[in-house]
C-alpha positions in Angstrom: 68.0 16.9 -111.7 65.2 17.2 -109.2 64.3 13.6 -109.4 61.4 12.2 -107.3 62.1 9.6 -104.8 60.6 6.1 -105.1 56.9 6.2 -105.9 55.9 5.2 -102.4 57.3 8.5 -101.2 56.4 10.7 -104.3 53.4 12.4 -102.6 54.1 15.8 -101.2 53.6 15.8 -97.5 49.9 15.3 -97.1 48.3 18.2 -95.2 44.6 17.3 -94.9 42.8 20.6 -94.3 40.0 20.2 -91.9 36.6 20.3 -93.7 34.2 22.1 -91.5 31.0 20.4 -90.5 29.2 23.6 -91.4 30.4 23.2 -95.0 29.2 19.6 -95.3 25.8 20.8 -93.8 25.6 23.6 -96.3 26.3 21.3 -99.2 23.8 18.8 -98.1 21.2 21.5 -97.7 21.9 22.8 -101.2 22.3 19.5 -103.0 20.4 16.9 -100.9 21.3 13.4 -102.1 23.6 14.8 -104.7 26.1 15.5 -101.9 27.4 12.2 -100.7 29.6 11.4 -97.7 29.4 7.6 -98.1 32.8 6.0 -97.8 32.5 3.9 -101.0 31.6 7.0 -103.0 34.4 9.1 -101.5 36.9 6.3 -102.1 35.8 6.0 -105.7 36.5 9.7 -106.2 39.8 9.6 -104.3 41.7 7.5 -106.8 42.7 7.4 -110.4 44.7 5.1 -112.7 48.0 6.2 -111.1 50.1 4.0 -108.8 49.3 6.1 -105.7 47.0 4.2 -103.3 47.6 5.7 -99.8 45.8 9.1 -99.9 42.7 9.7 -97.8 39.6 10.2 -100.0 37.8 13.6 -100.2 35.4 14.4 -97.4 32.4 14.7 -99.7 31.4 14.3 -103.3 29.0 16.8 -105.0 27.3 15.5 -108.2 27.0 18.7 -110.2 24.3 18.9 -113.0 24.8 22.6 -114.1 27.2 25.5 -114.1 25.3 27.0 -111.2 25.8 23.8 -109.2 29.6 24.1 -109.7 29.6 27.8 -108.9 27.6 27.3 -105.7 29.9 24.5 -104.6 33.0 26.5 -105.2 31.6 29.6 -103.4 30.8 27.5 -100.4 34.2 25.9 -100.4 35.9 29.3 -100.8 33.9 30.6 -97.8 35.3 27.7 -95.7 38.8 27.7 -97.2 38.3 24.1 -98.4 39.9 22.5 -101.5 37.8 21.6 -104.6 38.9 18.7 -106.9 37.1 18.3 -110.3 36.3 14.7 -111.2 35.3 13.4 -114.7 35.6 9.7 -115.2 38.8 9.0 -113.1 41.1 7.9 -116.0 44.0 10.2 -115.3 47.4 8.7 -114.7 49.4 11.2 -112.6 47.4 11.6 -109.4 45.3 14.5 -110.6 42.3 13.4 -108.6 43.9 12.7 -105.3 42.7 14.8 -102.3 46.2 15.4 -101.0 44.9 18.4 -98.9 41.5 17.0 -98.4 38.4 18.8 -99.6 35.3 18.3 -101.8 35.3 16.3 -105.1 33.0 17.9 -107.7 31.8 15.2 -110.1 30.8 16.6 -113.4 29.9 13.3 -115.1 26.2 14.3 -115.0 27.0 17.4 -117.0 27.0 15.4 -120.1 25.0 17.3 -122.7 26.1 18.3 -126.2 24.8 21.9 -126.1 25.3 23.1 -129.6 26.6 21.7 -132.9 27.3 24.2 -135.7 28.3 22.1 -138.7 28.8 25.1 -141.0 31.5 26.4 -138.7 32.9 23.0 -137.8 32.4 23.6 -134.0 30.6 22.0 -131.1 29.9 23.2 -127.5 29.7 20.5 -124.8 29.5 20.2 -121.1 32.6 18.8 -119.4 31.2 15.3 -118.6 30.6 14.4 -122.3 33.1 11.7 -123.2 34.9 11.6 -126.6 33.0 8.5 -127.7 29.7 10.0 -126.7 30.4 13.1 -128.7 31.3 11.3 -131.9 28.2 9.1 -131.6 26.0 12.2 -131.2 27.5 14.1 -134.2 28.0 11.2 -136.6 24.9 12.2 -138.6 26.5 15.6 -139.4 29.4 14.0 -141.3 31.9 15.5 -138.8 34.0 14.0 -136.0 36.2 15.0 -133.1 39.6 13.3 -133.6 41.5 13.6 -130.3 41.7 10.0 -129.0 43.8 9.4 -125.8 42.7 5.7 -125.7 40.5 5.8 -122.7 36.9 7.1 -123.1 37.9 10.2 -121.1 35.7 13.1 -120.4 36.3 16.2 -122.6 36.6 18.3 -119.4 39.4 16.0 -118.2 41.0 16.0 -121.6 41.0 19.8 -121.7 42.4 20.0 -118.2 45.3 17.8 -118.9 45.9 19.0 -122.5 45.4 15.4 -123.8 46.3 14.2 -127.2 46.6 10.6 -128.3 46.7 8.5 -131.4 45.5 11.1 -133.9 47.7 14.0 -132.7 50.3 13.5 -135.5 47.7 14.9 -138.0 45.0 16.7 -135.9 47.0 18.1 -133.0 46.2 18.1 -129.3 43.5 19.6 -127.1 45.6 22.8 -127.1 44.9 23.3 -130.8 41.3 22.1 -130.7 39.7 24.0 -127.8 38.3 27.3 -129.1 36.6 28.6 -126.0 35.6 27.8 -122.4 33.2 28.6 -119.7 35.0 28.4 -116.3 34.0 28.7 -112.7 36.9 30.5 -111.0 38.2 30.1 -107.5 35.8 32.7 -106.2 32.8 31.0 -107.7 32.5 33.6 -110.6 31.6 32.3 -114.0 33.7 33.6 -116.9 34.0 32.9 -120.6 37.2 32.7 -122.6 37.6 32.6 -126.4 34.9 32.5 -129.1 33.8 30.2 -132.0 36.0 32.2 -134.4 39.0 30.4 -135.7 41.4 33.1 -134.5 41.5 36.1 -132.2 44.0 38.7 -131.1 41.9 40.0 -128.2 43.9 40.2 -125.0 45.6 37.4 -123.1 44.9 33.9 -124.4 43.0 32.7 -121.3 41.7 29.6 -123.1 45.2 28.3 -123.5 45.9 29.2 -119.8 43.1 27.0 -118.6 43.7 24.2 -121.0 46.4 22.1 -119.3 46.0 23.7 -115.9 44.8 20.4 -114.4 42.0 22.0 -112.4 44.3 24.2 -110.4 42.9 27.5 -111.8 39.1 26.8 -112.2 36.5 24.2 -113.1 35.5 24.0 -116.8 31.8 23.9 -117.3 31.4 24.4 -121.1 34.0 23.6 -123.8 33.8 24.7 -127.5 35.8 22.4 -129.8 36.9 22.2 -133.4 35.3 19.4 -135.5 36.6 17.9 -138.7 34.9 16.4 -141.7 34.9 12.6 -141.7 37.4 11.4 -144.2 36.1 10.2 -147.5 38.3 7.1 -147.2 40.1 5.5 -144.2 42.5 2.7 -144.4 44.4 1.0 -141.5 47.3 -1.3 -141.5 49.6 -3.2 -139.2 53.2 -4.1 -140.0 55.7 -6.2 -138.1 59.4 -5.4 -137.9 62.5 -7.4 -136.9 63.4 -4.8 -134.2 62.1 -1.7 -132.4 64.8 0.3 -134.2 63.5 -0.7 -137.6 60.0 0.4 -136.7 61.2 3.7 -135.3 63.4 4.4 -138.3 60.4 3.7 -140.5 58.3 6.2 -138.5 61.0 8.9 -138.7 61.3 8.6 -142.4 57.5 8.7 -142.9 57.3 12.0 -140.9 60.3 13.6 -142.4 59.0 12.9 -145.9 55.8 14.8 -145.1 53.4 11.9 -145.7 50.2 13.0 -144.0 49.6 9.9 -142.0 46.8 10.2 -139.5 48.0 7.7 -136.9 51.2 5.7 -136.4 51.5 3.8 -133.2 54.3 1.6 -131.9 53.7 -1.6 -129.9 56.7 -3.6 -128.7 56.8 -7.4 -128.7 56.1 -7.6 -124.9 52.9 -5.7 -125.4 51.8 -7.7 -128.5 52.2 -10.9 -126.4 50.0 -9.4 -123.6 47.4 -8.2 -126.0 47.2 -11.6 -127.7 46.5 -13.3 -124.3 44.1 -10.6 -123.2 42.0 -10.3 -126.4 42.6 -13.8 -127.8 44.3 -12.5 -130.9 47.1 -14.1 -132.9 49.3 -11.1 -133.9 52.9 -11.7 -134.7 54.8 -11.3 -131.5 57.3 -8.8 -132.9 57.6 -5.0 -132.7 54.6 -3.6 -134.7 53.4 -0.3 -136.2 49.7 0.4 -136.4 48.9 3.0 -139.0 45.9 4.8 -140.4 45.4 7.0 -143.5 42.7 9.6 -144.0 41.7 11.3 -147.2 40.3 10.7 -150.7 40.5 7.1 -152.0 43.3 8.0 -154.4 45.2 9.9 -151.6 44.9 7.1 -149.1 46.1 4.6 -151.7 49.1 6.8 -152.5 50.0 7.3 -148.8 49.7 3.6 -148.0 51.9 2.6 -150.9 54.6 5.1 -150.0 54.6 3.9 -146.4 54.7 0.2 -147.4 57.7 0.9 -149.5 59.5 2.7 -146.7 58.6 -0.1 -144.2 59.9 -2.7 -146.7 63.3 -0.9 -146.8 63.5 -1.4 -143.0 62.5 -5.0 -142.9 58.8 -4.5 -142.4 56.6 -7.5 -143.2 53.3 -9.1 -142.7 51.3 -6.1 -143.8 47.6 -6.5 -143.0 45.2 -3.9 -144.4 41.7 -3.0 -143.3 39.2 -0.6 -144.9 35.8 -1.5 -143.3 35.0 -0.1 -139.8 34.9 -3.6 -138.4 38.3 -4.6 -139.8 39.9 -1.4 -138.5 38.4 -1.9 -135.1 39.9 -5.4 -134.9 43.3 -4.1 -135.9 43.2 -1.2 -133.4 42.1 -3.5 -130.6 45.8 -4.3 -129.9 46.6 -0.6 -129.2 43.4 0.4 -127.3 43.6 -2.7 -125.0 47.3 -2.5 -124.4 47.1 -0.8 -120.9 44.5 -3.2 -119.6 46.1 -6.2 -121.1 49.4 -5.3 -119.4 47.7 -4.8 -116.0 46.0 -8.1 -116.2 49.2 -9.9 -117.2 50.4 -9.4 -113.6 47.5 -9.7 -111.2 47.5 -7.1 -108.4 50.1 -5.0 -110.1 50.1 -1.2 -110.7 51.7 0.5 -113.7 54.2 3.3 -113.3 53.7 5.1 -116.6 56.1 7.3 -118.4 55.1 10.0 -120.9 58.2 11.5 -122.5 58.1 13.2 -125.9 61.1 14.2 -128.0 61.8 15.9 -131.3 61.1 13.2 -134.0 64.8 13.3 -135.1 65.9 12.1 -131.6 63.2 9.5 -131.2 65.5 6.5 -131.9 68.2 7.8 -129.6 65.9 8.2 -126.7 63.7 5.1 -127.2 66.4 2.5 -127.9 68.6 3.4 -124.9 65.5 3.3 -122.7 64.5 -0.1 -124.0 68.0 -1.4 -123.1 67.7 -0.1 -119.6 64.2 -1.5 -119.1 65.3 -5.0 -120.3 68.2 -5.0 -118.0 66.1 -4.0 -115.0 64.2 -7.3 -114.8 60.9 -5.5 -114.3 58.0 -6.5 -116.6 56.9 -3.6 -118.8 54.9 -2.7 -121.8 55.8 -0.1 -124.4 53.4 1.8 -126.6 53.9 5.1 -128.4 52.4 7.8 -130.5 55.7 7.8 -132.3 54.5 10.0 -135.2 54.9 13.0 -132.8 57.8 11.6 -130.8 55.7 10.6 -127.7 56.0 7.1 -126.2 55.0 5.4 -122.9 56.7 2.7 -120.9 54.5 1.1 -118.3 56.6 -0.6 -115.6 54.5 -3.2 -113.8 55.2 -3.2 -110.1 53.8 -4.9 -107.0 52.6 -2.2 -104.7 53.7 -4.3 -101.7 57.4 -4.4 -102.9 59.0 -1.0 -102.3 62.1 -2.1 -104.2 60.0 -2.5 -107.4 58.7 1.1 -106.9 62.2 2.3 -106.5 63.5 0.5 -109.6 60.6 1.8 -111.7 61.2 5.4 -110.6 64.9 5.0 -111.3 64.1 4.0 -114.8 61.6 6.8 -115.2 64.2 9.3 -113.9 66.8 8.1 -116.4 64.3 8.3 -119.2 63.2 11.8 -118.4 66.8 13.0 -118.0 67.5 11.6 -121.4 64.5 13.2 -123.0 65.2 16.6 -121.6 68.8 16.4 -122.8 67.5 15.7 -126.3 65.2 18.8 -126.3 62.1 16.9 -125.2 59.6 17.1 -122.3 58.7 15.0 -119.2 55.1 14.8 -120.2 53.7 14.8 -123.7 50.0 14.3 -122.8 49.3 12.9 -119.3 50.1 16.2 -117.4 52.2 16.8 -114.4 49.8 16.0 -111.6 51.8 14.8 -108.6 54.1 12.4 -110.2 56.1 14.8 -112.4 56.3 17.9 -110.1 60.1 17.5 -109.7 60.6 17.0 -113.4 58.6 20.2 -114.3 61.2 22.2 -112.4 64.0 20.5 -114.3 62.3 21.1 -117.6 61.0 24.7 -117.2 63.5 26.1 -114.7 62.9 27.8 -111.4 62.0 31.2 -113.0 59.3 29.8 -115.1 57.8 27.7 -112.3 57.8 30.8 -110.0 55.8 32.6 -112.7 53.3 29.7 -112.7 53.0 30.0 -109.0 52.4 33.8 -109.3 49.6 33.1 -111.8 48.1 30.4 -109.5 48.1 32.7 -106.5 46.7 35.6 -108.4 43.7 33.6 -109.6 43.4 31.3 -106.6 44.7 33.2 -103.6 43.3 30.7 -101.1 44.8 27.8 -102.9 41.6 25.8 -103.0 41.5 24.7 -106.7 43.0 21.1 -106.8 46.0 22.1 -104.5 49.2 20.1 -104.4 49.3 19.5 -108.2 51.8 20.6 -110.9 54.0 22.5 -108.3 54.1 23.1 -104.6 53.4 26.4 -103.1 
């Protein structure tokens, strides 16, 4: 296995390319105050939610407000052989935003307009800075919604770039299935379009899928066309506590294998419930818990819920609590959505080393239970949450950045977990992306031949290696 070293040394050797003063001058002439070289602004755009803290910030930040702004920035950067790093809201977890080779950060958060809603076709076109919550707020009057929910209120550009998924993926799929078309600024500053609003196409290479998940290494997305879904006639949510993680996982496996069309099924371990209770002043039972949601007609939701309750009961599930109003459902889901921040606040000054493995549902228990045993034995505090309906789960090992041995222990646990997942037919990243943190694991998972092919695609589309360089794989 090509395991990464302890996290303090995970970064590829940082080669900060010199950013010419002429480029900064040209950007300031073009954008005025929308090109900032202030240290505070640059530092804000030089970090994300990963554990990496020792990378210099970008040399400048351009606040783009249109496709033309992005194209002009990329053209100028290309002329000066300078990296370009797209920035949405900064919620990525794998070092995607870090300027490991220096360069210019292109902030697209001001490109936040919903451009076209076509309810008859169940599609919407947005700019990349639109966040998922903003989109659903703006389209709620149409009776439609966008279901992909990674937890954070991430930008749709960032979600597309990392091929995000989240709590609803077990029923609605990931960004891969829900992005129909794109407008992209390429490495030369050219603007291209991929895909259409049609539900399917056999026209040439599937460039949309190539850019979705490319993590900003092939181009900058400036428009995204997405699938929408009718709001369910009825929604019911429930939480259920279990005597053990194994009981909760076995329940999940049986639900999926029986074909019950559950919309969400999330696992939270007892550690995480305890942290959330403290953080959000809740009084949930401090035991492993499943949070579930059912979508459909009133009769269908009732039938699904009854079937799931019966399965849970067979595995010792108890303390079912149901919610049907939006307010009640929000209260129940607070535990899941606040888990990351509750964990971070449980150990002041800590950072979280996050895992992101995903395995076939039949091997979920094998992978998860052995990993829990290792984490318990390590002595590191951790939290565990999972979109277990599709075999994806996350450990968050809480480490003190000033203690290298904690970094090393967390990476040792992460390495063992990824090794286990790959051996079971799984992947090193179900939704966070590769970024910097999982570059070694990508080679283990895909093999040298496949990674060489990815490099060939990268160099063909970005011969100067200016689009978010140093991510996914090294050149």
